Backbone as JSON Lines, residues from 0, in Angstrom:
{"i":0,"aa":"X","n":[-86.73,26.57,88.01],"ca":[-85.99,25.33,87.87],"c":[-84.5,25.67,87.77]}
{"i":1,"aa":"X","n":[-83.66,24.81,88.33],"ca":[-82.24,25.1,88.33],"c":[-81.6,24.85,86.96]}
{"i":2,"aa":"X","n":[-80.52,25.59,86.73],"ca":[-79.71,25.47,85.53],"c":[-78.58,24.52,85.89]}
{"i":3,"aa":"X","n":[-78.35,23.52,85.07],"ca":[-77.33,22.51,85.37],"c":[-76.24,22.58,84.3]}
{"i":4,"aa":"X","n":[-74.98,22.67,84.75],"ca":[-73.85,22.71,83.83],"c":[-72.86,21.62,84.22]}
{"i":5,"aa":"X","n":[-72.61,20.7,83.3],"ca":[-71.6,19.65,83.47],"c":[-70.36,20.07,82.7]}
{"i":6,"aa":"X","n":[-69.18,19.73,83.24],"ca":[-67.92,20.09,82.59],"c":[-66.91,18.98,82.78]}
{"i":7,"aa":"X","n":[-66.01,18.85,81.8],"ca":[-64.95,17.84,81.88],"c":[-63.77,18.28,81.02]}
{"i":8,"aa":"X","n":[-62.62,17.73,81.36],"ca":[-61.42,17.92,80.55],"c":[-61.05,16.59,79.92]}
{"i":9,"aa":"X","n":[-60.53,16.64,78.72],"ca":[-60.12,15.44,78.01],"c":[-59.04,15.8,77.01]}
{"i":10,"aa":"X","n":[-58.67,14.85,76.17],"ca":[-57.64,15.12,75.17],"c":[-58.11,16.18,74.17]}
{"i":11,"aa":"X","n":[-57.2,17.06,73.8],"ca":[-57.51,18.05,72.77],"c":[-57.86,17.32,71.48]}
{"i":12,"aa":"X","n":[-58.81,17.82,70.76],"ca":[-59.24,17.18,69.52],"c":[-60.4,16.23,69.69]}
{"i":13,"aa":"X","n":[-60.79,15.93,70.94],"ca":[-61.91,15.03,71.19],"c":[-63.06,15.76,71.89]}
{"i":14,"aa":"X","n":[-63.09,17.08,71.76],"ca":[-64.08,17.88,72.46],"c":[-65.52,17.57,72.1]}
{"i":15,"aa":"X","n":[-65.78,17.37,70.8],"ca":[-67.15,17.09,70.37],"c":[-67.66,15.79,71.0]}
{"i":16,"aa":"X","n":[-66.86,14.74,70.93],"ca":[-67.25,13.45,71.51],"c":[-67.39,13.56,73.03]}
{"i":17,"aa":"X","n":[-66.49,14.29,73.67],"ca":[-66.56,14.48,75.11],"c":[-67.84,15.23,75.5]}
{"i":18,"aa":"X","n":[-68.21,16.24,74.73],"ca":[-69.43,16.99,75.01],"c":[-70.66,16.08,74.9]}
{"i":19,"aa":"X","n":[-70.69,15.22,73.9],"ca":[-71.82,14.28,73.76],"c":[-71.86,13.29,74.92]}
{"i":20,"aa":"X","n":[-70.69,12.82,75.37],"ca":[-70.67,11.91,76.53],"c":[-71.15,12.63,77.79]}
{"i":21,"aa":"X","n":[-70.78,13.9,77.93],"ca":[-71.26,14.69,79.07],"c":[-72.78,14.83,79.03]}
{"i":22,"aa":"X","n":[-73.32,15.08,77.85],"ca":[-74.77,15.19,77.71],"c":[-75.45,13.9,78.12]}
{"i":23,"aa":"X","n":[-74.94,12.77,77.65],"ca":[-75.52,11.48,78.02],"c":[-75.43,11.25,79.53]}
{"i":24,"aa":"X","n":[-74.29,11.57,80.11],"ca":[-74.1,11.41,81.57],"c":[-75.06,12.31,82.34]}
{"i":25,"aa":"X","n":[-75.17,13.56,81.92],"ca":[-76.06,14.51,82.6],"c":[-77.52,14.05,82.52]}
{"i":26,"aa":"X","n":[-77.94,13.58,81.36],"ca":[-79.33,13.13,81.22],"c":[-79.6,11.89,82.05]}
{"i":27,"aa":"X","n":[-78.62,11.01,82.15],"ca":[-78.82,9.82,82.99],"c":[-78.89,10.2,84.46]}
{"i":28,"aa":"X","n":[-77.95,11.01,84.93],"ca":[-77.92,11.4,86.34],"c":[-79.09,12.3,86.73]}
{"i":29,"aa":"X","n":[-79.42,13.25,85.87],"ca":[-80.4,14.28,86.23],"c":[-81.84,13.89,85.89]}
{"i":30,"aa":"X","n":[-82.01,13.1,84.83],"ca":[-83.37,12.78,84.37],"c":[-83.65,11.29,84.27]}
{"i":31,"aa":"X","n":[-82.65,10.47,84.62],"ca":[-82.85,9.02,84.6],"c":[-82.97,8.42,83.21]}
{"i":32,"aa":"X","n":[-82.47,9.11,82.2],"ca":[-82.54,8.6,80.83],"c":[-81.31,7.76,80.5]}
{"i":33,"aa":"X","n":[-81.54,6.55,80.06],"ca":[-80.43,5.69,79.62],"c":[-80.33,5.85,78.11]}
{"i":34,"aa":"X","n":[-79.31,6.51,77.66],"ca":[-79.12,6.75,76.24],"c":[-79.68,8.11,75.82]}
{"i":35,"aa":"X","n":[-79.06,8.66,74.8],"ca":[-79.48,9.97,74.31],"c":[-80.75,9.86,73.47]}
{"i":36,"aa":"X","n":[-81.7,10.76,73.67],"ca":[-82.83,10.82,72.74],"c":[-82.32,11.26,71.36]}
{"i":37,"aa":"X","n":[-83.12,11.07,70.34],"ca":[-82.75,11.51,68.99],"c":[-82.5,13.02,69.01]}
{"i":38,"aa":"X","n":[-81.43,13.43,68.33],"ca":[-81.05,14.83,68.27],"c":[-81.26,15.33,66.83]}
{"i":39,"aa":"X","n":[-81.85,16.51,66.71],"ca":[-82.01,17.17,65.41],"c":[-81.36,18.55,65.52]}
{"i":40,"aa":"X","n":[-81.24,19.23,64.39],"ca":[-80.66,20.57,64.37],"c":[-81.68,21.56,63.83]}
{"i":41,"aa":"X","n":[-81.75,22.72,64.48],"ca":[-82.63,23.79,64.02],"c":[-82.08,24.44,62.76]}
{"i":42,"aa":"X","n":[-82.74,25.45,62.26],"ca":[-82.35,26.08,61.01],"c":[-80.93,26.63,61.03]}
{"i":43,"aa":"X","n":[-80.46,27.1,62.16],"ca":[-79.09,27.62,62.26],"c":[-78.14,26.63,62.92]}
{"i":44,"aa":"X","n":[-78.56,25.38,63.05],"ca":[-77.68,24.34,63.56],"c":[-77.78,24.05,65.04]}
{"i":45,"aa":"X","n":[-78.62,24.78,65.77],"ca":[-78.73,24.52,67.22],"c":[-79.37,23.15,67.44]}
{"i":46,"aa":"X","n":[-78.7,22.27,68.19],"ca":[-79.24,20.93,68.43],"c":[-80.4,20.95,69.42]}
{"i":47,"aa":"X","n":[-81.33,20.02,69.23],"ca":[-82.46,19.88,70.15],"c":[-82.98,18.45,70.08]}
{"i":48,"aa":"X","n":[-83.8,18.09,71.06],"ca":[-84.45,16.78,71.1],"c":[-85.87,16.95,70.57]}
{"i":49,"aa":"X","n":[-86.15,16.53,69.34],"ca":[-87.5,16.73,68.8],"c":[-88.59,16.01,69.58]}
{"i":50,"aa":"X","n":[-88.26,14.89,70.21],"ca":[-89.26,14.13,70.97],"c":[-89.32,14.51,72.44]}
{"i":51,"aa":"X","n":[-88.45,15.43,72.87],"ca":[-88.4,15.84,74.29],"c":[-88.29,17.36,74.39]}
{"i":52,"aa":"X","n":[-89.34,18.1,74.02],"ca":[-89.27,19.56,74.12],"c":[-89.12,20.06,75.55]}
{"i":53,"aa":"X","n":[-89.35,19.19,76.53],"ca":[-89.18,19.56,77.94],"c":[-87.71,19.6,78.35]}
{"i":54,"aa":"X","n":[-86.82,19.05,77.51],"ca":[-85.39,19.02,77.8],"c":[-84.65,19.91,76.82]}
{"i":55,"aa":"X","n":[-84.09,20.99,77.31],"ca":[-83.3,21.9,76.49],"c":[-81.84,21.73,76.9]}
{"i":56,"aa":"X","n":[-80.95,21.79,75.92],"ca":[-79.53,21.62,76.22],"c":[-78.7,22.44,75.26]}
{"i":57,"aa":"X","n":[-77.43,22.6,75.61],"ca":[-76.46,23.2,74.71],"c":[-75.1,22.66,75.08]}
{"i":58,"aa":"X","n":[-74.22,22.56,74.09],"ca":[-72.88,22.01,74.26],"c":[-71.83,22.99,73.75]}
{"i":59,"aa":"X","n":[-70.63,22.87,74.31],"ca":[-69.49,23.64,73.82],"c":[-68.21,22.88,74.16]}
{"i":60,"aa":"X","n":[-67.18,23.1,73.35],"ca":[-65.88,22.51,73.65],"c":[-64.77,23.41,73.12]}
{"i":61,"aa":"X","n":[-63.61,23.34,73.78],"ca":[-62.47,24.18,73.41],"c":[-61.2,23.58,73.99]}
{"i":62,"aa":"X","n":[-60.25,23.24,73.12],"ca":[-58.91,22.84,73.55],"c":[-58.91,21.77,74.65]}
{"i":63,"aa":"X","n":[-59.76,20.76,74.54],"ca":[-59.78,19.67,75.51],"c":[-60.8,19.82,76.62]}
{"i":64,"aa":"X","n":[-61.49,20.94,76.69],"ca":[-62.55,21.13,77.68],"c":[-63.9,20.99,76.98]}
{"i":65,"aa":"X","n":[-64.88,20.45,77.69],"ca":[-66.24,20.34,77.16],"c":[-67.22,20.69,78.26]}
{"i":66,"aa":"X","n":[-68.32,21.32,77.87],"ca":[-69.39,21.66,78.81],"c":[-70.74,21.33,78.18]}
{"i":67,"aa":"X","n":[-71.7,21.06,79.06],"ca":[-73.06,20.75,78.67],"c":[-73.98,21.47,79.65]}
{"i":68,"aa":"X","n":[-74.96,22.19,79.13],"ca":[-75.93,22.88,79.99],"c":[-77.31,22.3,79.75]}
{"i":69,"aa":"X","n":[-78.07,22.09,80.83],"ca":[-79.44,21.57,80.77],"c":[-80.39,22.54,81.46]}
{"i":70,"aa":"X","n":[-81.6,22.64,80.91],"ca":[-82.65,23.45,81.5],"c":[-83.95,23.06,80.85]}
{"i":71,"aa":"X","n":[-85.06,23.61,81.32],"ca":[-86.35,23.31,80.68],"c":[-86.71,24.35,79.61]}
{"i":72,"aa":"X","n":[-85.93,25.45,79.55],"ca":[-86.11,26.5,78.54],"c":[-84.83,26.61,77.72]}
{"i":73,"aa":"X","n":[-84.87,27.25,76.55],"ca":[-83.66,27.38,75.75],"c":[-82.49,27.94,76.56]}
{"i":74,"aa":"X","n":[-81.32,27.39,76.29],"ca":[-80.12,27.72,77.04],"c":[-78.92,27.72,76.1]}
{"i":75,"aa":"X","n":[-77.94,28.53,76.41],"ca":[-76.69,28.55,75.66],"c":[-75.52,28.43,76.61]}
{"i":76,"aa":"X","n":[-74.43,27.85,76.14],"ca":[-73.23,27.72,76.97],"c":[-72.01,27.83,76.07]}
{"i":77,"aa":"X","n":[-70.94,28.37,76.61],"ca":[-69.69,28.44,75.86],"c":[-68.53,28.26,76.82]}
{"i":78,"aa":"X","n":[-67.46,27.66,76.29],"ca":[-66.21,27.49,77.04],"c":[-65.06,27.91,76.13]}
{"i":79,"aa":"X","n":[-64.13,28.63,76.69],"ca":[-62.91,29.03,75.97],"c":[-61.73,28.9,76.92]}
{"i":80,"aa":"X","n":[-60.64,28.35,76.38],"ca":[-59.4,28.29,77.17],"c":[-58.86,29.7,77.31]}
{"i":81,"aa":"X","n":[-58.46,30.06,78.52],"ca":[-57.86,31.37,78.74],"c":[-56.48,31.38,78.1]}
{"i":82,"aa":"X","n":[-56.29,32.3,77.17],"ca":[-55.06,32.4,76.39],"c":[-54.95,33.85,75.92]}
{"i":83,"aa":"X","n":[-53.88,34.21,75.24],"ca":[-53.81,35.58,74.72],"c":[-54.98,35.84,73.75]}
{"i":84,"aa":"X","n":[-55.67,36.93,73.97],"ca":[-56.81,37.3,73.12],"c":[-56.31,37.75,71.75]}
{"i":85,"aa":"X","n":[-57.1,37.48,70.71],"ca":[-56.72,37.97,69.38],"c":[-56.71,39.5,69.38]}
{"i":86,"aa":"X","n":[-55.58,40.09,69.06],"ca":[-55.43,41.55,69.18],"c":[-56.38,42.31,68.26]}
{"i":87,"aa":"X","n":[-56.7,41.77,67.09],"ca":[-57.59,42.49,66.17],"c":[-59.02,42.55,66.7]}
{"i":88,"aa":"X","n":[-59.38,41.63,67.61],"ca":[-60.73,41.62,68.18],"c":[-60.8,42.22,69.58]}
{"i":89,"aa":"X","n":[-59.7,42.12,70.33],"ca":[-59.74,42.5,71.75],"c":[-59.69,44.0,71.98]}
{"i":90,"aa":"X","n":[-59.19,44.75,71.04],"ca":[-59.16,46.22,71.14],"c":[-58.65,46.69,72.49]}
{"i":91,"aa":"X","n":[-57.54,46.12,72.94],"ca":[-56.9,46.57,74.16],"c":[-57.44,45.97,75.45]}
{"i":92,"aa":"X","n":[-58.46,45.1,75.38],"ca":[-58.99,44.46,76.59],"c":[-57.97,43.47,77.12]}
{"i":93,"aa":"X","n":[-57.95,43.25,78.42],"ca":[-57.08,42.2,78.93],"c":[-57.69,40.85,78.55]}
{"i":94,"aa":"X","n":[-56.87,39.8,78.55],"ca":[-57.28,38.49,78.06],"c":[-58.51,37.95,78.79]}
{"i":95,"aa":"X","n":[-58.54,38.03,80.1],"ca":[-59.68,37.52,80.86],"c":[-60.96,38.27,80.54]}
{"i":96,"aa":"X","n":[-60.88,39.61,80.47],"ca":[-62.07,40.4,80.14],"c":[-62.58,40.06,78.74]}
{"i":97,"aa":"X","n":[-61.64,39.91,77.8],"ca":[-62.04,39.58,76.44],"c":[-62.79,38.25,76.4]}
{"i":98,"aa":"X","n":[-62.26,37.2,77.03],"ca":[-62.9,35.89,76.96],"c":[-64.18,35.82,77.81]}
{"i":99,"aa":"X","n":[-64.29,36.6,78.86],"ca":[-65.57,36.68,79.59],"c":[-66.64,37.29,78.68]}
{"i":100,"aa":"X","n":[-66.29,38.36,77.96],"ca":[-67.24,38.99,77.04],"c":[-67.54,38.05,75.87]}
{"i":101,"aa":"X","n":[-66.51,37.45,75.28],"ca":[-66.69,36.54,74.13],"c":[-67.6,35.37,74.48]}
{"i":102,"aa":"X","n":[-67.34,34.71,75.62],"ca":[-68.18,33.56,75.98],"c":[-69.6,33.98,76.31]}
{"i":103,"aa":"X","n":[-69.78,35.15,76.9],"ca":[-71.14,35.64,77.18],"c":[-71.88,35.92,75.88]}
{"i":104,"aa":"X","n":[-71.2,36.54,74.91],"ca":[-71.84,36.8,73.62],"c":[-72.17,35.49,72.92]}
{"i":105,"aa":"X","n":[-71.22,34.54,72.93],"ca":[-71.47,33.27,72.24],"c":[-72.6,32.48,72.92]}
{"i":106,"aa":"X","n":[-72.63,32.45,74.24],"ca":[-73.7,31.75,74.94],"c":[-75.06,32.4,74.65]}
{"i":107,"aa":"X","n":[-75.09,33.72,74.56],"ca":[-76.32,34.44,74.22],"c":[-76.79,34.06,72.82]}
{"i":108,"aa":"X","n":[-75.88,34.07,71.87],"ca":[-76.2,33.73,70.48],"c":[-76.69,32.29,70.38]}
{"i":109,"aa":"X","n":[-76.02,31.39,71.07],"ca":[-76.4,29.98,71.02],"c":[-77.77,29.76,71.64]}
{"i":110,"aa":"X","n":[-78.06,30.44,72.75],"ca":[-79.38,30.32,73.36],"c":[-80.47,30.78,72.4]}
{"i":111,"aa":"X","n":[-80.2,31.86,71.68],"ca":[-81.18,32.41,70.74],"c":[-81.27,31.63,69.44]}
{"i":112,"aa":"X","n":[-80.33,30.69,69.22],"ca":[-80.35,29.9,67.99],"c":[-79.86,30.67,66.78]}
{"i":113,"aa":"X","n":[-78.99,31.67,66.99],"ca":[-78.44,32.46,65.89],"c":[-77.15,31.82,65.39]}
{"i":114,"aa":"X","n":[-76.65,32.28,64.25],"ca":[-75.38,31.77,63.74],"c":[-74.23,32.49,64.45]}
{"i":115,"aa":"X","n":[-73.07,31.89,64.42],"ca":[-71.91,32.48,65.08],"c":[-71.42,33.75,64.39]}
{"i":116,"aa":"X","n":[-71.9,34.03,63.19],"ca":[-71.55,35.3,62.53],"c":[-72.0,36.49,63.38]}
{"i":117,"aa":"X","n":[-73.02,36.28,64.19],"ca":[-73.53,37.35,65.05],"c":[-72.5,37.79,66.09]}
{"i":118,"aa":"X","n":[-71.47,36.97,66.33],"ca":[-70.42,37.35,67.28],"c":[-69.7,38.62,66.86]}
{"i":119,"aa":"X","n":[-69.63,38.86,65.57],"ca":[-68.9,40.02,65.07],"c":[-69.77,41.28,65.02]}
{"i":120,"aa":"X","n":[-71.03,41.13,65.36],"ca":[-71.92,42.29,65.4],"c":[-71.79,42.96,66.77]}
{"i":121,"aa":"X","n":[-72.36,44.15,66.91],"ca":[-72.27,44.84,68.21],"c":[-73.24,44.3,69.26]}
{"i":122,"aa":"X","n":[-73.61,43.05,69.17],"ca":[-74.54,42.42,70.11],"c":[-74.01,42.5,71.55]}
{"i":123,"aa":"X","n":[-74.89,42.89,72.45],"ca":[-74.55,42.88,73.87],"c":[-74.94,41.53,74.45]}
{"i":124,"aa":"X","n":[-74.13,40.97,75.36],"ca":[-74.51,39.71,76.0],"c":[-75.75,39.89,76.85]}
{"i":125,"aa":"X","n":[-76.51,38.84,76.98],"ca":[-77.71,38.87,77.8],"c":[-77.31,39.07,79.26]}
{"i":126,"aa":"X","n":[-78.02,39.92,80.0],"ca":[-77.67,40.14,81.41],"c":[-77.9,38.91,82.29]}
{"i":127,"aa":"X","n":[-78.6,37.89,81.79],"ca":[-78.81,36.68,82.57],"c":[-77.63,35.71,82.52]}
{"i":128,"aa":"X","n":[-76.63,36.02,81.71],"ca":[-75.47,35.14,81.6],"c":[-74.75,35.04,82.94]}
{"i":129,"aa":"X","n":[-74.26,33.83,83.24],"ca":[-73.47,33.57,84.45],"c":[-72.09,33.09,84.01]}
{"i":130,"aa":"X","n":[-71.04,33.78,84.44],"ca":[-69.67,33.34,84.17],"c":[-69.26,32.41,85.3]}
{"i":131,"aa":"X","n":[-68.81,31.21,84.94],"ca":[-68.46,30.17,85.91],"c":[-66.95,29.92,85.85]}
{"i":132,"aa":"X","n":[-66.17,30.91,86.24],"ca":[-64.72,30.85,86.08],"c":[-64.04,29.76,86.9]}
{"i":133,"aa":"X","n":[-64.62,29.35,87.98],"ca":[-63.98,28.35,88.84],"c":[-64.3,26.91,88.44]}
{"i":134,"aa":"X","n":[-65.23,26.73,87.51],"ca":[-65.65,25.38,87.14],"c":[-64.5,24.58,86.52]}
{"i":135,"aa":"X","n":[-63.79,25.17,85.59],"ca":[-62.62,24.54,84.96],"c":[-61.47,25.55,85.01]}
{"i":136,"aa":"X","n":[-60.59,25.45,86.0],"ca":[-59.49,26.41,86.08],"c":[-58.7,26.46,84.78]}
{"i":137,"aa":"X","n":[-58.48,27.68,84.28],"ca":[-57.78,27.86,83.02],"c":[-58.72,28.04,81.84]}
{"i":138,"aa":"X","n":[-60.0,27.88,82.06],"ca":[-61.01,28.08,81.02],"c":[-62.07,29.02,81.57]}
{"i":139,"aa":"X","n":[-62.72,29.74,80.67],"ca":[-63.86,30.59,81.02],"c":[-65.1,29.87,80.52]}
{"i":140,"aa":"X","n":[-66.06,29.61,81.4],"ca":[-67.33,28.97,81.06],"c":[-68.45,29.96,81.36]}
{"i":141,"aa":"X","n":[-69.31,30.19,80.38],"ca":[-70.45,31.07,80.59],"c":[-71.72,30.37,80.13]}
{"i":142,"aa":"X","n":[-72.75,30.43,80.96],"ca":[-74.04,29.85,80.63],"c":[-75.05,31.0,80.55]}
{"i":143,"aa":"X","n":[-75.94,30.9,79.55],"ca":[-76.93,31.94,79.34],"c":[-78.32,31.31,79.28]}
{"i":144,"aa":"X","n":[-79.07,31.39,80.38],"ca":[-80.42,30.82,80.4],"c":[-81.46,31.8,79.86]}
{"i":145,"aa":"X","n":[-82.64,31.3,79.62],"ca":[-83.77,32.15,79.2],"c":[-84.35,32.89,80.39]}
{"i":146,"aa":"X","n":[-84.32,32.25,81.56],"ca":[-84.78,32.9,82.78],"c":[-83.75,32.67,83.87]}
{"i":147,"aa":"X","n":[-83.64,33.6,84.78],"ca":[-82.64,33.47,85.85],"c":[-83.06,32.38,86.82]}
{"i":148,"aa":"X","n":[-82.07,31.77,87.41],"ca":[-82.31,30.73,88.4],"c":[-81.0,30.26,88.96]}
{"i":149,"aa":"X","n":[-81.06,29.4,89.96],"ca":[-79.83,28.88,90.54],"c":[-79.07,28.02,89.51]}
{"i":150,"aa":"X","n":[-77.74,28.11,89.58],"ca":[-76.88,27.33,88.7],"c":[-76.16,26.29,89.53]}
{"i":151,"aa":"X","n":[-76.3,25.02,89.12],"ca":[-75.57,23.93,89.78],"c":[-74.56,23.39,88.77]}
{"i":152,"aa":"X","n":[-73.32,23.26,89.23],"ca":[-72.26,22.77,88.35],"c":[-71.79,21.39,88.82]}
{"i":153,"aa":"X","n":[-71.4,20.57,87.85],"ca":[-70.86,19.25,88.11],"c":[-69.62,19.09,87.24]}
{"i":154,"aa":"X","n":[-68.5,18.83,87.89],"ca":[-67.26,18.6,87.15],"c":[-66.99,17.11,87.15]}
{"i":155,"aa":"X","n":[-66.84,16.54,85.97],"ca":[-66.62,15.09,85.82],"c":[-65.13,14.88,85.59]}
C-alpha cells in the first residue's frame, strides 16, 4: 500500500492546528471520511484512532510548515525548517546533513511510539526512511514507514 504525505505552509505558531486540518483533508480525500475520527494518545503520546486501527497517521510541524503521513501500518513523519544546525549537536555536520539525520531519527522514533528523549541516544534512523526534500522548499521532510512502498506527496 502506498505511503501518503500531505504538506502545507501557514503562519508560524499555527502548526498544530494546520497539521490537524491537513489530517482531516487527507482523510476526506484519501478515505472519504467527513470529519476526524476520535483521536487518543498512546503511552508515550503518539496519537491514534482507537476506532480505526486500519488508519495509521503521524503529524509534525515546524516554523509554519505542517505535514501529515497516512498508511495502514505505523508511520512516523518529521519536518524541520532548514536553518543553522545547533553546534552542540551537529558536531561539524553541514546544516542540511544534520537536519536530514535529525528528521530521520525523529520520524523513526515517532513511528516506534518512543519519547523524543530517544533523539539524544545513539539511535540510528530506520533504513526505510524517505527524505522528501522537494516537498516543501526550505524544509526537510522525512517519512518513516513500517514497510517500504511507494510514497505519494500532496502539497496543499
